[in-house]
C-alpha angles and dihedrals in degrees: 000000000000121000117258117245094258091047091052089050091051092050092049092047095049103035097092097051133079093209131034151136129246104204094177121158116258112281098020094113107263092161094060092050091046091055091050093047095048092046091055088071108085126222097012113181097190142013116196112196112194117192142140112293091239091070097038095051110006117200094217112079095219095055115094121233120238088243089061090051091050091049090050088065095046101277130250114305097221133118090246136012124199123193113195135169120248086223089055092055090054099043108033117067090183096054093042092053091047090052092045090053093046093053093043091056096044122091102212121020132173113204118201124186113194118198088019090183084083088076096051093111104083092195097052119108093233090055095046091050095048090049087053092052092046091061088062095051132075099193117057136164132180124198130198141141095213112027092182120047101149109022142317091284087076088076096059101075091039092056092042089054090058094046131322088221091070093073101016093199141096123251093259089049091049091049094048092046100049108019135069111204144167136203119229118200122192122192126206128197093349095281110057126064137183123203130192132175120226129194106228101179149334137254141182090035092151088059091050092052090049088058100045104022098094092053098047132075118191127190137176125218117249115179130167093230134083135246108218121194129200127183121201123190123216136186123239116225120258090247093053091045091053091054090044093057092042091058091044091056094043096051099039091052090054110106090214089072089067086078087062089221110182093222094056093047091048090049088054095050093042093054093044093048094042090056092065102026093111098044110157094234090061091060090046091054091050092047090053089049090054088054087068102032128036115265092212091060094049138098120209115200116204137175104205136054089231094057091042094055093045093048091049089051096048099036105033094163094057125086106243115200137176116234094236097047101031106038097074137065100350124128107216104158089140090066106062097168125075133188121198097206096171126029122235134201093221108092090185091063091049093049092047093047093057090061096057087088105011095076143103109309095035111126100173132072110262117231126199128195119198122191119212123189126213097252131095096250092062092053091045094054091045092051093048092051090051089053089044093233130124139212095286094056092044094052091055089064107039138069129215090254091055090049090057090056096043098046 
């Protein structure tokens, strides 16, 4: 099968370099380009493919593994190929040391990191260990659809993984060169204070592109099919509403919330949403949806174990996935219909989830059903996702009194 135009451009852009980044939008065919790029290097002894565990060994039987996707495009032409989870590198000393020894005793290795945004935290053990491995390897490639999900600092560890000489600066130097930021300090009771630093803007972006541009290929997705969205409202039971408002009163009267700590606010919204996550009208709406579109060709995204178990019980033919484990890296073109059963604050997860089926190889229109309950929290999450902001951004702008009105 011939390469698509954007894949040919990626291959041409990256062919002359030993390290590089494919920041191609979800669904544009990064895996195909990766196979071609790796196989351009002759006499490879080892290919190490690092990716989230969910795409190396999916739990759902009808979800393909990344190794299957690689084989579909001819496989890596190396003496040995190792697939390993990025989580495994961070959590297992034994497997990390085995991999370290393997690379150190191999002549020519190609190291690929899929979903490289997973190494955006420079202080995380997984990031530090991958940076350690990268120093041992000549050929390196990182893949991601959205290289920045939080702020520009996400780029720093990814570029350092490829080669520290690309940026030639420390993290504080990077931050001071490209970010504008401010520190907000709040005082409580005259003796306790809480400070947090916020990035308020960026500068010298042209200079940043001049440093990284030759190593990065970016591509947008352009398919001749539609994404069609439908929103259905449902009512929460009186019993669930009573518990919802009880939690709202309890939390918003708690003096700790004056600190506007994200964890406390998230705990509030999690408990409130969990209380009505299995409202009967939600299941009725999904059942009606499956009267129009086949259950066996549908994905249901959920947020809670409770709603996952109940959706699996009621809709056994559908593929039920959690946002965090199912929104990234999976190729699900055979499932063109998607139900958002629970809402989530994380717009990045929502954006990623839409590209599990809306991607190269999809020949049908993709349809998405979103369920919205009749309480303030549901509307709040929907509005924040439309604005593409999350809980952190929201909390900068709202007081406890405003929360009482909104929720």
